[in-house]
DRENTORKOL-3810 file (N, C-alpha, C; in nm, 4 decimals):
REM DRENTORKOL-3810
@n.u->10.0580; n.v->3.2401; n.w->-9.1634; ca.u->10.1194; ca.v->3.1130; ca.w->-9.0615; c.u->10.1599; c.v->3.1219; c.w->-8.9511
@n.u->10.2253; n.v->3.2344; n.w->-8.9079; ca.u->10.2810; ca.v->3.1660; ca.w->-8.7565; c.u->10.1640; c.v->3.2439; c.w->-8.6476
@n.u->10.0557; n.v->3.2948; n.w->-8.7070; ca.u->9.9545; ca.v->3.3219; ca.w->-8.6100; c.u->9.8742; c.v->3.2182; c.w->-8.5794
@n.u->9.8341; n.v->3.1337; n.w->-8.6713; ca.u->9.7753; ca.v->3.0119; ca.w->-8.7052; c.u->9.8742; c.v->2.8874; c.w->-8.6409
@n.u->9.9845; n.v->2.8915; n.w->-8.6301; ca.u->10.0684; ca.v->2.7952; ca.w->-8.5194; c.u->10.0389; c.v->2.8563; c.w->-8.3565
@n.u->10.0631; n.v->2.9438; n.w->-8.3364; ca.u->10.0281; ca.v->3.0278; ca.w->-8.2323; c.u->9.9046; c.v->2.9817; c.w->-8.1945
@n.u->9.8045; n.v->3.0153; n.w->-8.2471; ca.u->9.6613; ca.v->2.9650; ca.w->-8.2312; c.u->9.6365; c.v->2.8102; c.w->-8.1675
@n.u->9.7048; n.v->2.7540; n.w->-8.2487; ca.u->9.6837; ca.v->2.6036; ca.w->-8.2650; c.u->9.7664; c.v->2.5454; c.w->-8.1190
@n.u->9.8730; n.v->2.5874; n.w->-8.0968; ca.u->9.9375; ca.v->2.5560; ca.w->-7.9759; c.u->9.8658; c.v->2.6234; c.w->-7.8463
@n.u->9.7890; n.v->2.7505; n.w->-7.8620; ca.u->9.6977; ca.v->2.7818; ca.w->-7.7139; c.u->9.5861; c.v->2.6767; c.w->-7.7291
@n.u->9.5405; n.v->2.6297; n.w->-7.8073; ca.u->9.4035; ca.v->2.5371; ca.w->-7.8217; c.u->9.4608; c.v->2.4092; c.w->-7.7723
@n.u->9.5955; n.v->2.3510; n.w->-7.8093; ca.u->9.6460; ca.v->2.2462; ca.w->-7.7352; c.u->9.6503; c.v->2.2684; c.w->-7.6141
@n.u->9.6952; n.v->2.3710; n.w->-7.5491; ca.u->9.7667; ca.v->2.3932; ca.w->-7.4240; c.u->9.6367; c.v->2.4023; c.w->-7.3205
@n.u->9.4928; n.v->2.4954; n.w->-7.3762; ca.u->9.3979; ca.v->2.4837; ca.w->-7.3044; c.u->9.3487; c.v->2.3794; c.w->-7.1828
@n.u->9.3207; n.v->2.2721; n.w->-7.2564; ca.u->9.2811; ca.v->2.1431; ca.w->-7.1725; c.u->9.3954; c.v->2.1487; c.w->-7.0649
@n.u->9.5198; n.v->2.1769; n.w->-7.0903; ca.u->9.5713; ca.v->2.1245; ca.w->-6.9639; c.u->9.5917; c.v->2.2138; c.w->-6.8367
@n.u->9.5680; n.v->2.3828; n.w->-6.9486; ca.u->9.5495; ca.v->2.5274; ca.w->-6.8072; c.u->9.4366; c.v->2.4585; c.w->-6.7256
@n.u->9.3303; n.v->2.4339; n.w->-6.7853; ca.u->9.2042; ca.v->2.4111; ca.w->-6.7526; c.u->9.1818; c.v->2.2777; c.w->-6.6130
@n.u->9.2873; n.v->2.1677; n.w->-6.6667; ca.u->9.2842; ca.v->2.1095; ca.w->-6.5612; c.u->9.3787; c.v->2.1206; c.w->-6.4590
@n.u->9.4516; n.v->2.2193; n.w->-6.4559; ca.u->9.5714; ca.v->2.2870; ca.w->-6.3286; c.u->9.4508; c.v->2.3714; c.w->-6.2710
@n.u->9.3973; n.v->2.4841; n.w->-6.3305; ca.u->9.2981; ca.v->2.5534; ca.w->-6.2664; c.u->9.1865; c.v->2.5047; c.w->-6.1891
@n.u->9.1603; n.v->2.3845; n.w->-6.2223; ca.u->9.0170; ca.v->2.2790; ca.w->-6.1488; c.u->9.0959; c.v->2.2135; c.w->-6.0399
@n.u->9.2042; n.v->2.1738; n.w->-6.0688; ca.u->9.2835; ca.v->2.1055; ca.w->-5.9485; c.u->9.3485; c.v->2.2071; c.w->-5.8121
@n.u->9.3439; n.v->2.3207; n.w->-5.8741; ca.u->9.3811; ca.v->2.4393; ca.w->-5.7591; c.u->9.2661; c.v->2.4578; c.w->-5.6992
@n.u->9.1281; n.v->2.5051; n.w->-5.7843; ca.u->9.0098; ca.v->2.5237; ca.w->-5.6960; c.u->8.9652; c.v->2.3965; c.w->-5.6074
@n.u->9.0078; n.v->2.2728; n.w->-5.6771; ca.u->8.9375; ca.v->2.1880; ca.w->-5.5708; c.u->9.0169; c.v->2.1385; c.w->-5.4554
@n.u->9.1401; n.v->2.1554; n.w->-5.4569; ca.u->9.2381; ca.v->2.1575; ca.w->-5.3639; c.u->9.2122; c.v->2.2602; c.w->-5.2258
@n.u->9.1957; n.v->2.3719; n.w->-5.2910; ca.u->9.1229; ca.v->2.5247; ca.w->-5.1914; c.u->8.9790; c.v->2.4663; c.w->-5.1524
@n.u->8.8855; n.v->2.4420; n.w->-5.2072; ca.u->8.7836; ca.v->2.3572; ca.w->-5.1305; c.u->8.7640; c.v->2.2622; c.w->-5.0540
@n.u->8.8386; n.v->2.1673; n.w->-5.0891; ca.u->8.8544; ca.v->2.0437; ca.w->-5.0333; c.u->8.9146; c.v->2.0753; c.w->-4.8633
@n.u->9.0403; n.v->2.1687; n.w->-4.8723; ca.u->9.1073; ca.v->2.1986; ca.w->-4.7540; c.u->9.0316; c.v->2.2866; c.w->-4.6549
@n.u->8.9303; n.v->2.3606; n.w->-4.7242; ca.u->8.8620; ca.v->2.4218; ca.w->-4.6686; c.u->8.7255; c.v->2.3517; c.w->-4.5984
@n.u->8.6601; n.v->2.2402; n.w->-4.6726; ca.u->8.5788; ca.v->2.1644; ca.w->-4.6150; c.u->8.6604; c.v->2.0683; c.w->-4.5096
@n.u->8.7382; n.v->2.0394; n.w->-4.4713; ca.u->8.8288; ca.v->1.9521; ca.w->-4.3847; c.u->8.8053; c.v->2.0144; c.w->-4.2559
@n.u->8.8290; n.v->2.1224; n.w->-4.2610; ca.u->8.8140; ca.v->2.1919; ca.w->-4.0979; c.u->8.7146; c.v->2.2825; c.w->-4.1216
@n.u->8.6480; n.v->2.2822; n.w->-4.0137; ca.u->8.5129; ca.v->2.3948; ca.w->-3.9687; c.u->8.5509; c.v->2.5066; c.w->-3.9079
@n.u->8.6123; n.v->2.6055; n.w->-4.0150; ca.u->8.6416; ca.v->2.7236; ca.w->-3.9969; c.u->8.5609; c.v->2.8203; c.w->-4.1203
@n.u->8.5343; n.v->2.9370; n.w->-4.1027; ca.u->8.4813; ca.v->3.0649; ca.w->-4.1535; c.u->8.5357; c.v->3.0681; c.w->-4.2878
@n.u->8.4661; n.v->3.1849; n.w->-4.3681; ca.u->8.5349; ca.v->3.1986; ca.w->-4.5128; c.u->8.6686; c.v->3.2539; c.w->-4.4729
@n.u->8.7009; n.v->3.3312; n.w->-4.3820; ca.u->8.7994; ca.v->3.4038; ca.w->-4.3567; c.u->8.9622; c.v->3.3076; c.w->-4.2648
@n.u->8.9098; n.v->3.1801; n.w->-4.2895; ca.u->8.9542; ca.v->3.0676; ca.w->-4.2157; c.u->8.9787; c.v->3.1001; c.w->-4.0356
@n.u->8.9032; n.v->3.1795; n.w->-4.0085; ca.u->8.8937; ca.v->3.1811; ca.w->-3.8526; c.u->8.8391; c.v->3.0607; c.w->-3.7610
@n.u->8.9418; n.v->3.0063; n.w->-3.7014; ca.u->8.8508; ca.v->2.8627; ca.w->-3.6441; c.u->8.7888; c.v->2.9039; c.w->-3.4851
@n.u->8.6872; n.v->2.8319; n.w->-3.4261; ca.u->8.6340; ca.v->2.8358; ca.w->-3.3180; c.u->8.5503; c.v->2.9494; c.w->-3.2959
@n.u->8.4848; n.v->3.0229; n.w->-3.4097; ca.u->8.4062; ca.v->3.1369; ca.w->-3.4069; c.u->8.4701; c.v->3.2403; c.w->-3.3672
@n.u->8.6098; n.v->3.2376; n.w->-3.3496; ca.u->8.6659; ca.v->3.3660; ca.w->-3.2786; c.u->8.7281; c.v->3.2991; c.w->-3.1125
@n.u->8.6782; n.v->3.2012; n.w->-3.0688; ca.u->8.6723; ca.v->3.1571; ca.w->-2.9269; c.u->8.8905; c.v->3.1331; c.w->-2.9166
@n.u->8.9063; n.v->3.1435; n.w->-2.8533; ca.u->9.0293; ca.v->3.1482; ca.w->-2.7568; c.u->9.0544; c.v->2.9927; c.w->-2.7231
@n.u->9.1353; n.v->2.9006; n.w->-2.8196; ca.u->9.1604; ca.v->2.7382; ca.w->-2.8086; c.u->9.1753; c.v->2.7252; c.w->-2.6889
@n.u->9.2806; n.v->2.7974; n.w->-2.6266; ca.u->9.3485; ca.v->2.7450; ca.w->-2.4997; c.u->9.2598; c.v->2.8039; c.w->-2.3770
@n.u->9.1809; n.v->2.8915; n.w->-2.3730; ca.u->9.0608; ca.v->2.9024; ca.w->-2.2675; c.u->9.0059; c.v->2.7837; c.w->-2.2673
@n.u->8.9793; n.v->2.6962; n.w->-2.3583; ca.u->8.8620; ca.v->2.6083; ca.w->-2.3279; c.u->8.9606; c.v->2.4925; c.w->-2.2270
@n.u->9.0591; n.v->2.4858; n.w->-2.2006; ca.u->9.1366; ca.v->2.3938; ca.w->-2.1033; c.u->9.1336; c.v->2.4566; c.w->-1.9444
@n.u->9.0902; n.v->2.5800; n.w->-1.9184; ca.u->9.0364; ca.v->2.6248; ca.w->-1.7912; c.u->8.9017; c.v->2.6433; c.w->-1.7625
@n.u->8.8266; n.v->2.5195; n.w->-1.8639; ca.u->8.6921; ca.v->2.5033; ca.w->-1.8672; c.u->8.6072; c.v->2.6085; c.w->-1.9080
@n.u->8.6131; n.v->2.7713; n.w->-1.9322; ca.u->8.5769; ca.v->2.8620; ca.w->-1.9335; c.u->8.6134; c.v->2.9265; c.w->-2.0893
@n.u->8.5281; n.v->2.8863; n.w->-2.2086; ca.u->8.6213; ca.v->2.8982; ca.w->-2.3144; c.u->8.5705; c.v->3.0463; c.w->-2.3241
@n.u->8.6823; n.v->3.1676; n.w->-2.3768; ca.u->8.6419; ca.v->3.2977; ca.w->-2.4047; c.u->8.6693; c.v->3.3369; c.w->-2.5579
@n.u->8.5578; n.v->3.4368; n.w->-2.5734; ca.u->8.6370; ca.v->3.4743; ca.w->-2.7354; c.u->8.7371; c.v->3.5651; c.w->-2.7063
@n.u->8.8366; n.v->3.5500; n.w->-2.8359; ca.u->8.9762; ca.v->3.5885; ca.w->-2.8403; c.u->8.9337; c.v->3.7440; c.w->-2.9429
@n.u->9.0752; n.v->3.8092; n.w->-2.9358; ca.u->9.0505; ca.v->3.9242; ca.w->-2.9914; c.u->9.1459; c.v->3.8926; c.w->-3.1308
@n.u->9.0842; n.v->3.9757; n.w->-3.2515; ca.u->9.1630; ca.v->4.0101; ca.w->-3.3645; c.u->9.3238; c.v->4.0586; c.w->-3.3320
@n.u->9.3561; n.v->4.1336; n.w->-3.2478; ca.u->9.4879; ca.v->4.1697; ca.w->-3.2499; c.u->9.5633; c.v->4.0909; c.w->-3.1598
@n.u->9.5077; n.v->3.9793; n.w->-3.0938; ca.u->9.6127; ca.v->3.8370; ca.w->-3.0495; c.u->9.5895; c.v->3.7145; c.w->-3.1193
@n.u->9.6345; n.v->3.7028; n.w->-3.2280; ca.u->9.5901; ca.v->3.6147; ca.w->-3.2944; c.u->9.7367; c.v->3.5380; c.w->-3.3601
@n.u->9.7069; n.v->3.4015; n.w->-3.3909; ca.u->9.8081; ca.v->3.2974; ca.w->-3.4613; c.u->9.7531; c.v->3.2776; c.w->-3.5995
@n.u->9.8542; n.v->3.2470; n.w->-3.6865; ca.u->9.8351; ca.v->3.1704; ca.w->-3.8220; c.u->9.9090; c.v->3.0484; c.w->-3.8039
@n.u->9.8004; n.v->2.9541; n.w->-3.8040; ca.u->9.8635; ca.v->2.7906; ca.w->-3.8125; c.u->9.8134; c.v->2.7500; c.w->-3.9185
@n.u->9.9273; n.v->2.6532; n.w->-3.9586; ca.u->9.8779; ca.v->2.5981; ca.w->-4.1005; c.u->9.7583; c.v->2.6449; c.w->-4.1620
@n.u->9.7563; n.v->2.7741; n.w->-4.1857; ca.u->9.6524; ca.v->2.8368; ca.w->-4.2866; c.u->9.5252; c.v->2.8859; c.w->-4.2123
@n.u->9.5047; n.v->2.8509; n.w->-4.0662; ca.u->9.4167; ca.v->2.8598; ca.w->-3.9934; c.u->9.4320; c.v->2.9630; c.w->-3.8911
@n.u->9.3539; n.v->3.0552; n.w->-3.8667; ca.u->9.3688; ca.v->3.1586; ca.w->-3.8137; c.u->9.2890; c.v->3.1234; c.w->-3.6851
@n.u->9.3913; n.v->3.1490; n.w->-3.5626; ca.u->9.2961; ca.v->3.1634; ca.w->-3.4229; c.u->9.3240; c.v->3.2745; c.w->-3.3366
@n.u->9.2100; n.v->3.3388; n.w->-3.2746; ca.u->9.2254; ca.v->3.4460; ca.w->-3.1789; c.u->9.2375; c.v->3.4074; c.w->-3.0007
@n.u->9.3137; n.v->3.4969; n.w->-2.9254; ca.u->9.3544; ca.v->3.4602; ca.w->-2.8482; c.u->9.2859; c.v->3.5735; c.w->-2.7105
@n.u->9.2647; n.v->3.5556; n.w->-2.5798; ca.u->9.2047; ca.v->3.6342; ca.w->-2.5027; c.u->9.3263; c.v->3.7009; c.w->-2.4349
@n.u->9.4384; n.v->3.6621; n.w->-2.4243; ca.u->9.5547; ca.v->3.7215; ca.w->-2.3743; c.u->9.6356; c.v->3.6669; c.w->-2.4275
@n.u->9.7845; n.v->3.7579; n.w->-2.4168; ca.u->9.9148; ca.v->3.7235; ca.w->-2.4403; c.u->9.9680; c.v->3.6019; c.w->-2.3826
@n.u->9.9269; n.v->3.5621; n.w->-2.2727; ca.u->9.9479; ca.v->3.4210; ca.w->-2.2539; c.u->9.9197; c.v->3.3173; c.w->-2.3322
@n.u->9.7643; n.v->3.3203; n.w->-2.3163; ca.u->9.7433; ca.v->3.1955; ca.w->-2.4350; c.u->9.8074; c.v->3.1789; c.w->-2.5269
@n.u->9.8077; n.v->3.3089; n.w->-2.6078; ca.u->9.8804; ca.v->3.2880; ca.w->-2.7599; c.u->10.0080; c.v->3.2530; c.w->-2.7537
@n.u->10.1092; n.v->3.2780; n.w->-2.6456; ca.u->10.2150; ca.v->3.1917; ca.w->-2.6048; c.u->10.2287; c.v->3.0391; c.w->-2.6135
@n.u->10.1253; n.v->3.0611; n.w->-2.5030; ca.u->10.1420; ca.v->2.8891; ca.w->-2.4912; c.u->10.0508; c.v->2.8139; c.w->-2.6213
@n.u->9.9573; n.v->2.8323; n.w->-2.6938; ca.u->9.9570; ca.v->2.8131; ca.w->-2.8176; c.u->10.0722; c.v->2.7922; c.w->-2.8835
@n.u->10.1323; n.v->2.8963; n.w->-2.9377; ca.u->10.2606; ca.v->2.9220; ca.w->-3.0254; c.u->10.3585; c.v->2.7888; c.w->-3.0037
@n.u->10.3482; n.v->2.7513; n.w->-2.8491; ca.u->10.4833; ca.v->2.6225; ca.w->-2.8209; c.u->10.4246; c.v->2.5012; c.w->-2.8491
@n.u->10.2602; n.v->2.4805; n.w->-2.8229; ca.u->10.1976; ca.v->2.3471; ca.w->-2.8802; c.u->10.1025; c.v->2.3757; c.w->-2.9120
@n.u->10.0839; n.v->2.4131; n.w->-3.0335; ca.u->9.9680; ca.v->2.4162; ca.w->-3.1157; c.u->9.8795; c.v->2.2942; c.w->-3.1145
@n.u->9.9321; n.v->2.1528; n.w->-3.1566; ca.u->9.8413; ca.v->2.0550; ca.w->-3.1758; c.u->9.7782; c.v->1.9992; c.w->-3.0274
@n.u->9.8358; n.v->2.0261; n.w->-2.9354; ca.u->9.7440; ca.v->2.0238; ca.w->-2.7780; c.u->9.5952; c.v->2.1174; c.w->-2.7810
@n.u->9.6085; n.v->2.2471; n.w->-2.8667; ca.u->9.4893; ca.v->2.3262; ca.w->-2.8279; c.u->9.3980; c.v->2.3005; c.w->-2.9473
@n.u->9.4290; n.v->2.2663; n.w->-3.0613; ca.u->9.3712; ca.v->2.2340; ca.w->-3.2086; c.u->9.2451; c.v->2.1467; c.w->-3.1529
@n.u->9.1541; n.v->2.1886; n.w->-3.1853; ca.u->9.0180; ca.v->2.0872; ca.w->-3.1511; c.u->9.0147; c.v->1.9708; c.w->-3.2194
@n.u->8.9741; n.v->1.8291; n.w->-3.1663; ca.u->8.9737; ca.v->1.7324; ca.w->-3.2419; c.u->8.8705; c.v->1.7469; c.w->-3.3681
@n.u->8.8901; n.v->1.6554; n.w->-3.4555; ca.u->8.8351; ca.v->1.6399; ca.w->-3.5733; c.u->8.7725; c.v->1.7533; c.w->-3.6604
@n.u->8.9241; n.v->1.8332; n.w->-3.6724; ca.u->8.9326; ca.v->1.9502; ca.w->-3.7581; c.u->8.7948; c.v->2.0554; c.w->-3.7008
@n.u->8.7338; n.v->2.0543; n.w->-3.5492; ca.u->8.6527; ca.v->2.1524; ca.w->-3.5118; c.u->8.4885; c.v->2.0649; c.w->-3.5668
@n.u->8.4996; n.v->1.9948; n.w->-3.6356; ca.u->8.3471; ca.v->1.9179; ca.w->-3.6132; c.u->8.2845; c.v->1.8288; c.w->-3.5235
@n.u->8.1953; n.v->1.8392; n.w->-3.5185; ca.u->8.1319; ca.v->1.7183; ca.w->-3.4107; c.u->8.1447; c.v->1.6112; c.w->-3.3913
@n.u->8.2090; n.v->1.6104; n.w->-3.2284; ca.u->8.2413; ca.v->1.4462; ca.w->-3.2154; c.u->8.1330; c.v->1.3410; c.w->-3.2119
@n.u->8.0061; n.v->1.4089; n.w->-3.1990; ca.u->7.9458; ca.v->1.3025; ca.w->-3.1808; c.u->7.9053; c.v->1.2350; c.w->-3.3103
@n.u->7.8856; n.v->1.3375; n.w->-3.4471; ca.u->7.8908; ca.v->1.3313; ca.w->-3.5689; c.u->7.9403; c.v->1.2205; c.w->-3.6224
@n.u->8.0688; n.v->1.3060; n.w->-3.5835; ca.u->8.1902; ca.v->1.1913; ca.w->-3.6347; c.u->8.1965; c.v->1.0605; c.w->-3.5855
@n.u->8.0965; n.v->1.0094; n.w->-3.5112; ca.u->8.0898; ca.v->0.8633; ca.w->-3.4725; c.u->8.0133; c.v->0.7884; c.w->-3.6030
@n.u->7.9636; n.v->0.8630; n.w->-3.6789; ca.u->7.8991; ca.v->0.8098; ca.w->-3.7892; c.u->7.9645; c.v->0.8728; c.w->-3.9135
@n.u->8.0944; n.v->0.9279; n.w->-3.9245; ca.u->8.1601; ca.v->0.9892; ca.w->-4.0115; c.u->8.1062; c.v->1.0965; c.w->-4.0577
@n.u->8.0379; n.v->1.1897; n.w->-3.9953; ca.u->8.0388; ca.v->1.2862; ca.w->-4.0654; c.u->8.0483; c.v->1.4175; c.w->-3.9894
@n.u->8.0292; n.v->1.5494; n.w->-4.0692; ca.u->8.0835; ca.v->1.6473; ca.w->-4.0335; c.u->7.9881; c.v->1.7685; c.w->-4.0240
@n.u->7.9812; n.v->1.7790; n.w->-3.9070; ca.u->7.8597; ca.v->1.8647; ca.w->-3.8564; c.u->7.9145; c.v->1.9978; c.w->-3.7634
@n.u->7.8497; n.v->2.1156; n.w->-3.8236; ca.u->7.9133; ca.v->2.2314; ca.w->-3.7622; c.u->7.8590; c.v->2.2253; c.w->-3.5903
@n.u->7.9337; n.v->2.3316; n.w->-3.5117; ca.u->7.9301; ca.v->2.3079; ca.w->-3.3657; c.u->7.9197; c.v->2.4380; c.w->-3.2884
@n.u->7.8413; n.v->2.3951; n.w->-3.1524; ca.u->7.8306; ca.v->2.5290; ca.w->-3.0915; c.u->7.9661; c.v->2.5460; c.w->-2.9921
@n.u->8.0263; n.v->2.6309; n.w->-3.0279; ca.u->8.1867; ca.v->2.7005; ca.w->-2.9584; c.u->8.1610; c.v->2.6519; c.w->-2.8145
@n.u->8.0482; n.v->2.6866; n.w->-2.7686; ca.u->8.0518; ca.v->2.6629; ca.w->-2.5933; c.u->8.0093; c.v->2.4919; c.w->-2.5502
@n.u->7.9815; n.v->2.4109; n.w->-2.6487; ca.u->7.9392; ca.v->2.2944; ca.w->-2.6072; c.u->8.0557; c.v->2.1930; c.w->-2.6298
@n.u->8.1423; n.v->2.1688; n.w->-2.5715; ca.u->8.2516; ca.v->2.1046; ca.w->-2.5314; c.u->8.2991; c.v->1.9998; c.w->-2.4644
@n.u->8.3869; n.v->1.9309; n.w->-2.4597; ca.u->8.4576; ca.v->1.8131; ca.w->-2.3803; c.u->8.6316; c.v->1.8064; c.w->-2.3827
@n.u->8.6935; n.v->1.8006; n.w->-2.2907; ca.u->8.8225; ca.v->1.8129; ca.w->-2.2989; c.u->8.8613; c.v->1.6045; c.w->-2.2715
@n.u->8.8624; n.v->1.5929; n.w->-2.3764; ca.u->8.8785; ca.v->1.3791; ca.w->-2.3553; c.u->9.0348; c.v->1.3790; c.w->-2.3791
@n.u->9.0763; n.v->1.2996; n.w->-2.3002; ca.u->9.2401; ca.v->1.2355; ca.w->-2.3054; c.u->9.3313; c.v->1.3997; c.w->-2.3361
@n.u->9.3010; n.v->1.4985; n.w->-2.2895; ca.u->9.4032; ca.v->1.6223; ca.w->-2.3480; c.u->9.3660; c.v->1.6984; c.w->-2.4750
@n.u->9.2378; n.v->1.6391; n.w->-2.5119; ca.u->9.1686; ca.v->1.7209; ca.w->-2.6302; c.u->9.0604; c.v->1.7553; c.w->-2.6177
@n.u->9.0170; n.v->1.8795; n.w->-2.6982; ca.u->8.9007; ca.v->1.9355; ca.w->-2.7040; c.u->8.8270; c.v->1.8817; c.w->-2.8020
@n.u->8.6985; n.v->1.8374; n.w->-2.7724; ca.u->8.5964; ca.v->1.7686; ca.w->-2.8616; c.u->8.4841; c.v->1.8775; c.w->-2.8303
@n.u->8.4647; n.v->1.9045; n.w->-2.9899; ca.u->8.3408; ca.v->1.9912; ca.w->-2.9849; c.u->8.2027; c.v->1.9302; c.w->-2.9934
@n.u->8.0886; n.v->1.9902; n.w->-2.9973; ca.u->7.9723; ca.v->1.9364; ca.w->-3.0051; c.u->7.8253; c.v->2.0067; c.w->-3.0472
@n.u->7.7487; n.v->1.9588; n.w->-3.1464; ca.u->7.6349; ca.v->2.0516; ca.w->-3.1974; c.u->7.5842; c.v->2.0299; c.w->-3.0729
@n.u->7.5363; n.v->2.1473; n.w->-3.0715; ca.u->7.3711; ca.v->2.2078; ca.w->-2.9857; c.u->7.3345; c.v->2.3102; c.w->-3.0465
@n.u->7.1488; n.v->2.2365; n.w->-3.0730; ca.u->7.0754; ca.v->2.3408; ca.w->-3.1776; c.u->6.9398; c.v->2.2507; c.w->-3.1808
@n.u->6.8928; n.v->2.3447; n.w->-3.2827; ca.u->6.7610; ca.v->2.2627; ca.w->-3.3231; c.u->6.7384; c.v->2.1210; c.w->-3.3046
@n.u->6.8775; n.v->2.0600; n.w->-3.3506; ca.u->6.8221; ca.v->1.8762; ca.w->-3.3314; c.u->6.8806; c.v->1.8371; c.w->-3.1934
@n.u->6.8966; n.v->1.9090; n.w->-3.1076; ca.u->6.9452; ca.v->1.8431; ca.w->-2.9916; c.u->7.0933; c.v->1.8829; c.w->-2.9622
@n.u->7.1120; n.v->1.8706; n.w->-2.7814; ca.u->7.2170; ca.v->1.8602; ca.w->-2.7680; c.u->7.3226; c.v->1.7460; c.w->-2.7780
@n.u->7.4348; n.v->1.7439; n.w->-2.8327; ca.u->7.5094; ca.v->1.6133; ca.w->-2.8903; c.u->7.5588; c.v->1.5974; c.w->-2.7625
@n.u->7.6746; n.v->1.6675; n.w->-2.6752; ca.u->7.7404; ca.v->1.6292; ca.w->-2.5971; c.u->7.6656; c.v->1.5567; c.w->-2.4561
@n.u->7.5090; n.v->1.5998; n.w->-2.4540; ca.u->7.4358; ca.v->1.5089; ca.w->-2.3579; c.u->7.4102; c.v->1.3956; c.w->-2.4215
@n.u->7.4021; n.v->1.3820; n.w->-2.5717; ca.u->7.4096; ca.v->1.2329; ca.w->-2.6085; c.u->7.5230; c.v->1.1370; c.w->-2.6048
@n.u->7.6512; n.v->1.2329; n.w->-2.6599; ca.u->7.7495; ca.v->1.1710; ca.w->-2.5947; c.u->7.7855; c.v->1.1390; c.w->-2.4616
@n.u->7.7264; n.v->1.1954; n.w->-2.3528; ca.u->7.7483; ca.v->1.1503; ca.w->-2.2271; c.u->7.7046; c.v->1.0702; c.w->-2.1781
@n.u->7.5777; n.v->1.0394; n.w->-2.2321; ca.u->7.4871; ca.v->0.9309; ca.w->-2.1868; c.u->7.5127; c.v->0.7835; c.w->-2.2822
@n.u->7.5969; n.v->0.7826; n.w->-2.3798; ca.u->7.6111; ca.v->0.6729; ca.w->-2.4474; c.u->7.7715; c.v->0.6495; c.w->-2.3771
@n.u->7.8280; n.v->0.7229; n.w->-2.3008; ca.u->7.9409; ca.v->0.7001; ca.w->-2.2856; c.u->7.9346; c.v->0.6423; c.w->-2.1383
@n.u->7.8198; n.v->0.6841; n.w->-2.0357; ca.u->7.7948; ca.v->0.6094; ca.w->-1.9630; c.u->7.7444; c.v->0.4548; c.w->-1.9750
@n.u->7.6992; n.v->0.4121; n.w->-2.0811; ca.u->7.6749; ca.v->0.2600; ca.w->-2.1379; c.u->7.7632; c.v->0.1756; c.w->-2.1827
@n.u->7.8572; n.v->0.2668; n.w->-2.2448; ca.u->8.0184; ca.v->0.2232; ca.w->-2.3280; c.u->8.1099; c.v->0.2892; c.w->-2.2768
@n.u->8.2614; n.v->0.2267; n.w->-2.2950; ca.u->8.3693; ca.v->0.3089; ca.w->-2.2818; c.u->8.4030; c.v->0.3950; c.w->-2.3818
@n.u->8.4079; n.v->0.5345; n.w->-2.2973; ca.u->8.4348; ca.v->0.6359; ca.w->-2.3467; c.u->8.5394; c.v->0.6655; c.w->-2.4701
@n.u->8.6508; n.v->0.5466; n.w->-2.4500; ca.u->8.7221; ca.v->0.5387; ca.w->-2.5400; c.u->8.7437; c.v->0.4714; c.w->-2.6634
@n.u->8.6227; n.v->0.3869; n.w->-2.6256; ca.u->8.5540; ca.v->0.3198; ca.w->-2.7627; c.u->8.5226; c.v->0.4274; c.w->-2.8553
@n.u->8.4487; n.v->0.5049; n.w->-2.8095; ca.u->8.3681; ca.v->0.6397; ca.w->-2.8566; c.u->8.4975; c.v->0.6878; c.w->-2.9636
@n.u->8.5624; n.v->0.7515; n.w->-2.8706; ca.u->8.6982; ca.v->0.7804; ca.w->-2.9212; c.u->8.7300; c.v->0.7341; c.w->-3.0102
@n.u->8.7946; n.v->0.6072; n.w->-3.0071; ca.u->8.8404; ca.v->0.5028; ca.w->-3.1167; c.u->8.7703; c.v->0.5077; c.w->-3.2368
@n.u->8.6649; n.v->0.5062; n.w->-3.2212; ca.u->8.5598; ca.v->0.5130; ca.w->-3.3851; c.u->8.5666; c.v->0.6343; c.w->-3.4242
@n.u->8.5411; n.v->0.7308; n.w->-3.3662; ca.u->8.5355; ca.v->0.8762; ca.w->-3.4096; c.u->8.6759; c.v->0.9010; c.w->-3.4533
@n.u->8.7864; n.v->0.8407; n.w->-3.3903; ca.u->8.9101; ca.v->0.8745; ca.w->-3.4733; c.u->8.9449; c.v->0.7928; c.w->-3.6071
@n.u->8.8507; n.v->0.7102; n.w->-3.5731; ca.u->8.9152; ca.v->0.5796; ca.w->-3.7308; c.u->8.8002; c.v->0.6916; c.w->-3.8181
@n.u->8.6772; n.v->0.7024; n.w->-3.7612; ca.u->8.6112; ca.v->0.7688; ca.w->-3.8887; c.u->8.6660; c.v->0.9230; c.w->-3.9541
@n.u->8.7223; n.v->0.9926; n.w->-3.8339; ca.u->8.7817; ca.v->1.0965; ca.w->-3.8940; c.u->8.9006; c.v->1.0676; c.w->-3.9933
@n.u->9.0433; n.v->0.9857; n.w->-3.9417; ca.u->9.1098; ca.v->0.9484; ca.w->-4.0511; c.u->9.0492; c.v->0.8909; c.w->-4.1780
@n.u->8.9426; n.v->0.8238; n.w->-4.2086; ca.u->8.8900; ca.v->0.7516; ca.w->-4.3509; c.u->8.8043; c.v->0.8733; c.w->-4.4362
@n.u->8.7954; n.v->0.9990; n.w->-4.3475; ca.u->8.7728; ca.v->1.1512; ca.w->-4.4189; c.u->8.8532; c.v->1.2146; c.w->-4.4591
@n.u->8.9935; n.v->1.2081; n.w->-4.3982; ca.u->9.0974; ca.v->1.2630; ca.w->-4.4847; c.u->9.2081; c.v->1.1978; c.w->-4.5636
END
């Protein structure tokens, strides 16, 4: 009789346990999809986020790294690592590292880490591949419209995705 009661208790708890497991899996998947990072949670394909502000993105080194909000960043030198540690929000790319051009439509598109533009003190990344150079498209559109309006639209779409 005692074994039957235990089996009934397990069957009663099973749906609750499954719900908890599914919630954990979904939250991990959703947070990974929120940011443009690889399976190791490495951002910018290993490029140093501070180096973008010198107009010359450079690959960082695994030996010089910081994990910020569970995302891993590599740095070219200790000076850049220290600068990031003091003000990480300044150096973290806009839109979670997704393409700024695609964000005009509310889409998350992978980027070429060497295709970027600093706007309002923030690093905006762009896709550059088979389907074209979206930084070039962005710049062309920005000459016809106010670039700040493009930023506002992309910001609004990014906020709605999160």
